[in-house]
N, C-alpha and C positions, 0 to 999 in steps of 0.2 A: 316210116314215111308216109306219115300226118303229118310232122311236121315240116317234112320238107316241102310237101306241095301247100301245106297254107303258107309257107314263106313265098313259093311260087304265085298263087293267088294273090297275095299280098300286092304282087309287084306288078301282075295285069290290073290289080282296084285301082293303084295309084296311078296309073298309066288311061285307066277312062277304057279299057278295051273290054269290054263288058261281053260281047258276042263272043268272043275270043273266050273271057272264062266260060260261058256256055259249052261252047262247042267242046272246049280241052276236056272238062269234066263229064262231057259226054262219052269219050271217048274212050278215057280211062273208067270208068263205068263198064264201058261194053268190053273191055279186056276181062277186068278181074273179075265181073260179076254177071256177066252174059247180056250180049244183047237185047233180050228180051226185057230185061230189068230195065236197063239204058232206053230201051223205047218207050216201054210203060212210062218212066219218069217225064222222059223229053214230051208225049202227048198229054200230058196233065196242062190246061186250057189254063193261064195266067193273066188274061185279058181285065175280068173281073177284079181279081188281085191286083191288080198294077193300078186299076182305075180307081179303086178305096185307097192303095198305100198311095196316090199321086193327090190324092184328097184330104187324106191325113197329116200326108209329111209337109203340104202347102198350110195348112193349119196350123202346127208344130211350129215353124217357122215363123208364121205371123206372131205365134202367142210369143216364141221365143224372144223374138224382135223388140214386141211390146214392152217386156219384162226387163230386156236387159239380159238375157242370158248370153252365155258365152259361146255354146254347141248346141247342137241335137244331137240324140246318139237314141239308135234303134236296135230293141231288143227282140227278137220273137222267142217264144218256148214249145220246143218240139216235142214235150210232154204232155201239150194243152192246146193239141188242134193247131200249134204252129200262129197262136193267139201272138200278135206284137204290142210293143208301146212306143213311143216316143218319150225321152226324157229330155227337159229344157235344164240346160246344166248354167247352174252358176259361178263355176269357174272350168279351164280348161286347159290341159297343159300339152303345147305343140309338140309332135314328136322331135327329139332330140334336144328337146330343152333340160338344159343341165343347171344342178345345185337348185332343184323346185322343193320347197319345203314344203309346199301342201303334198307331197306325197311320199319326200324322206320322212314326216312327220308321224306315216303310217305304218314305217315299217319298209317299206316296199320301194327296190330300188330302180334308179333311172333306166336300165331296160326292160325289169317289168309291166313299170309303168308309160313305158314312152307311147304318147300318144291317149291317154286313158282321159277322162271327163269326171269332173264331181259335179253332183246334182243340187238342183235347187235346195232350199227348205225353208220356201219365207212362202207359201202360199195355201189355200185351204180347198179342200175338193167340196166340188158339187154335192148338192142331193142328190138330184134326179138319175134315175137309172141311166135313162139315156144321155149323160153329160160326158164330157171326154176327158174327165180326172174320174181316179180311183183315189180310195183313201190307204193308208199304210199298212192298214193288220190284214187289210185285203187280200192287199198285193205281196205284202210279208209272204202270209198263208197260203198266196193259192200261186205265187209266182218266182219269188226268188229262194228255189230249195237249190239251185245247183253252182252256182260260182259267183264272186261278189264283184259287185261296182260300189265303190266309196263314193260316202255321201258323210262328210265331215266325221265325226268318231263314230264307230262301229263296235258291235260286239257278238259274241255266239249262240245264236239260238239254241234254245232249250229243245232237250229229244237226243235221239237216239246220233243224230248228224250234226255234229257240231258246226253247219251254215252259217254264213255271216248274214245278218239284218242290217237296215240303217237303223239308228239312233235317232235321227232325225222325227219330229212327230207327222211333219207335213212336207210334200214335195208337188214338182207342176210335172202331170204325167197325161201324154193324148194317146187316146187309145190309136191302134192301127188295125189292120185288117186281119181274119185267120186266114188258114189256109190247112180244111184238115185230111186233104189230098193227099199232100206232104208228110205230115203225122203218120196217117195210114200208112204210107212207103216207108217212112223210118220204122215204124213197127214191124212190117211184115218183111221187108228185105235187108234191113242192117239192125237184128234184132238183139247180136250179139256185137254191139258196139266197138269198134277198135279192136276187135281179137283176132278179125282176119282182115285179109286185104278188099275182100269181095265188100265188105263189111262199110271200111273205111271210104271205100271208091263210091260208095252208094249215100253214105253221107257226107262227102266233099262235092257231089254234084247235087245233090239237094241245098246244101247252101251256094253251092254256084248259082243255081238258078235264083233264090232267093236274094242274092246280092248283085245278081245281072239287074234283077225287076228293079232293086232298090237303085243303083247307079244309073240306069236308063230313065228313070220318073226323076229322078233328080237334076237331070237336066231340063225338066219341064219346070222345076218352082220359078215362080217371079223373086224379082230383086233377092237372091240368096247369094248372103252375103254373113253367114256364121258356116261353119264348118261343122261337117254331117259324118256322125262315123257310127258303125257298124259292128254287131255283134259277131264274133267267130268264136269257134270250140278253142282257140289261142289268144282269146282276146280280143279289145276294141280293136278297127279297123277303118281306117278312117278315108272315108269316101270323095269328101268334097274339101277343101280347104280354102278359107279366104285369104287375103294377104295376111300373113300374121310375126 
């Protein structure tokens, strides 16, 4: 069920039908989890989130352009108040690219890595707390505990969960906004992730509203000439593609 809906959502995203993304998964959640839950999620006001998202997205695109990055990748953390970051990518493989050595060298097939991005490793975090940068150790310990986005070579982290982290010392990251209301909805209405149709629908709707907001704000970005990608539960999705 989940994979089928993600594939369907990918098609809507790639065609830029943002309102339909939101509406379709509202209907799905109403059907599978109940109209009360669907209405509660729809009632969460995203105006301030979208304002902050647009500001940080513009900052990320401007910085990416200034350092010659190839793409910008957005990820949010559902386990940490929906906090988000933009990654400025030093390499990018367009969807459908064949024989890509940068992906194959890490042991991942073309299908697994289609449209994936690779992060910059030539920057240094700023010291002030309020800056847009975060350092490797903080980000690894607090955010990268769920799945892998490659940055050059990688290695398994120590501990019970053999998750993957970056081996590069530094990278360019721009902080995005958080959305605690979505994190709370995920905790209360999708506690058993993927175990029931209802919780899958809730997770899909939260993601749909997030990606819809991201896609609509991306249209406001000035001089957007870099691919934009966003996290999904099934891997990165490309929201905007420059000429490739």
